Every structure is written in C-alpha cells, then in structure tokens.
C-alpha positions in Angstrom: 0.0 0.0 0.0 2.8 2.5 0.9 4.7 1.7 -2.3 1.5 2.3 -4.4 0.9 5.6 -2.6 4.5 6.7 -3.1 4.4 5.9 -6.9 1.1 7.8 -7.1 2.7 10.9 -5.6 5.8 10.6 -7.7 3.6 10.5 -10.8 1.5 13.4 -9.6 4.7 15.5 -9.0 6.0 14.6 -12.4 2.8 15.6 -14.1 2.7 18.9 -12.1 6.3 19.7 -13.1 5.5 18.9 -16.8 2.7 21.5 -16.7 4.9 24.2 -15.1 6.1 26.9 -17.5 9.8 27.2 -18.1 11.5 29.8 -15.9 14.7 31.9 -15.8 17.7 29.6 -15.8 16.0 26.8 -17.7 17.1 25.7 -21.2 14.4 25.4 -23.8 14.4 22.3 -25.9 15.5 22.8 -29.5 12.9 22.8 -32.1 12.9 23.2 -35.9 11.1 26.0 -37.7 10.8 27.6 -41.1 10.5 31.4 -41.1 8.0 33.0 -43.3 10.5 33.6 -46.2 13.5 31.6 -45.1 15.0 28.1 -45.0 14.4 25.7 -42.2 16.4 26.2 -38.9 16.6 24.7 -35.5 16.7 26.8 -32.3 20.1 25.2 -31.6 21.5 26.8 -34.8 20.8 30.2 -33.3 23.1 29.5 -30.3 25.6 32.2 -30.0 22.9 34.9 -30.4 20.3 36.4 -28.0 16.9 35.1 -29.1 13.5 36.4 -28.2 10.8 33.8 -28.8 7.4 35.6 -28.9 4.0 33.9 -28.9 1.0 35.7 -30.4 -2.1 35.4 -32.6 -3.7 37.7 -35.2 -6.9 37.9 -33.2 -5.2 38.9 -30.0 -4.6 42.7 -30.1 -2.5 42.7 -26.8 -0.1 40.2 -28.3 0.1 42.1 -31.6 0.8 45.4 -29.8 3.5 43.8 -27.7 5.1 42.2 -30.8 5.0 45.6 -32.7 6.8 47.2 -29.7 9.7 44.9 -30.3 10.4 46.4 -33.7 12.6 49.2 -32.4 14.8 47.0 -30.2 15.1 44.5 -33.0 16.3 47.1 -35.5 18.6 48.6 -32.9 20.3 45.3 -31.8 19.9 42.8 -34.7 23.5 43.3 -35.9 25.1 44.2 -32.7 28.1 42.2 -31.5 27.7 41.6 -27.8 30.6 40.7 -25.5 29.2 37.2 -25.2 27.0 36.9 -28.3 27.0 37.7 -32.0 23.6 39.2 -32.6 19.9 39.4 -31.6 17.1 37.5 -33.3 13.3 37.2 -32.8 11.2 34.2 -33.5 7.5 35.0 -33.6 5.2 32.0 -33.2 1.5 32.4 -33.9 -1.2 30.0 -32.8 -3.6 31.2 -35.6 -5.6 28.5 -37.4 -6.3 30.7 -40.4 -3.2 31.3 -42.5 -4.8 34.2 -44.4 -5.5 36.1 -41.2 -2.0 35.4 -40.0 -0.5 36.7 -43.2 -2.7 39.8 -43.2 -1.6 40.6 -39.6 2.1 40.2 -40.6 1.6 42.5 -43.6 -0.3 45.1 -41.5 2.2 45.0 -38.6 5.2 45.2 -41.0 7.6 43.2 -38.8 11.2 43.4 -39.9 12.3 39.9 -38.8 11.8 36.9 -41.0 11.3 34.2 -38.4 7.5 34.2 -38.4 5.9 30.9 -37.8 2.2 29.9 -37.8 1.5 26.8 -35.7 -2.1 26.5 -37.0 -3.3 24.4 -34.1 -4.2 26.9 -31.4 -3.5 25.4 -28.0 -3.2 21.9 -29.4 0.1 22.8 -31.0 2.8 20.3 -30.1 5.4 23.1 -30.2 3.4 25.2 -27.6 3.1 22.1 -25.4 6.8 21.3 -25.8 7.7 24.9 -24.8 5.1 25.0 -22.0 3.2 28.0 -23.3 -0.2 28.4 -21.8 -1.1 32.1 -22.6 -0.5 34.8 -25.2 1.1 37.1 -25.3 4.1 35.5 -23.7 7.8 35.3 -24.5 11.2 33.9 -23.6 14.5 35.7 -24.0 17.4 33.3 -24.4 21.1 34.0 -23.9 23.7 32.8 -26.4 23.8 29.4 -24.6 20.0 28.9 -25.0 19.3 29.6 -21.3 16.2 31.7 -20.4 17.3 35.0 -19.0 14.0 36.8 -19.1 10.3 35.7 -19.2 7.5 37.9 -20.6 9.6 41.0 -21.2 8.2 44.2 -22.6 10.1 46.3 -25.2 11.6 48.7 -22.6 12.9 45.8 -20.5 14.3 44.2 -23.6 16.0 47.3 -24.7 17.5 48.0 -21.3 18.8 44.4 -21.0 20.4 44.4 -24.4 21.8 47.9 -24.0 23.6 46.8 -20.8 25.4 43.8 -22.3 
C-alpha cells in the first residue's frame, strides 16, 4: 500500500512539473522551424545569439501590440556584437488557425524579422506544449547558450537588458 501511494505521488509530482512553464535559468528544448521567407532552422542553430521567442495570434490585439513594440529593439540590436553573443534574433510563433488572417496581420504589422511561424493548431500545438506556453502574449529571452534570462519582457525591459550587455 505504501509503495503504491509513493508511486502515485511521484507520478503526480512529475505531471505537475511537466505543466509548469519554463523559468529563468531553464534551457528550452531545441525545435525546428521555417521562417516566413527563409529556409528551415533549429533553435540550436541560433546558439551564440540572443533570441526572443514571442507567442501571439492575429486575433489577440494585446499580443500584436507587444510584438510591434519589439520592432525598435530588433532594428537597434539585430546586428550588434555583444561581448558574449554575436547578434539578436526574434522568432514569432503564432497560434492562428487561419493562414490568411496570420499573413494579413504580418503584412499590416510590418515586422522586420523573418522568423515568423504559424503553428495552426491553437492550444493543441505540439510546439506550444513542448515549450510549455499556456497564454498569449508570452515570450522567452534566451542568452547565447540557449538559457532563459527573461520571461515575458516588454520592449523597454528588452532594450535595457540588451543595452547593458
């Protein structure tokens, strides 16, 4: 009886941990993606750069406003050589189901980065599940080693962080 109870609590703790979002200090698992106009990449291929992974949807104005606010920091730091990193990248991951609405939002928002991905499965997206994303807008800022250094930053926090590197 005690052994069964112990196994039950270990499984429950394991499940609870699997549902917990990633936090500062964690390393995101690598995933593959194809930007809107670019060839396929993996997250691991961007090691050596700071990377903001932004989650949004065309129908969520708060997430679109946050994403547009990252335009200035992106333009400012995309080619900067940091003391411990070579540049700054943004990967935008949408949970839109309708590719036409996603493309219209990208065109209207005029985002300068090319790593725009549409997962097409709303919350059923395997990538969102793998990255433990449960809300939009949300984001992770990774250092050149792929370690999360900020969670859910806004544009001012991002600019201050990158400026002080």
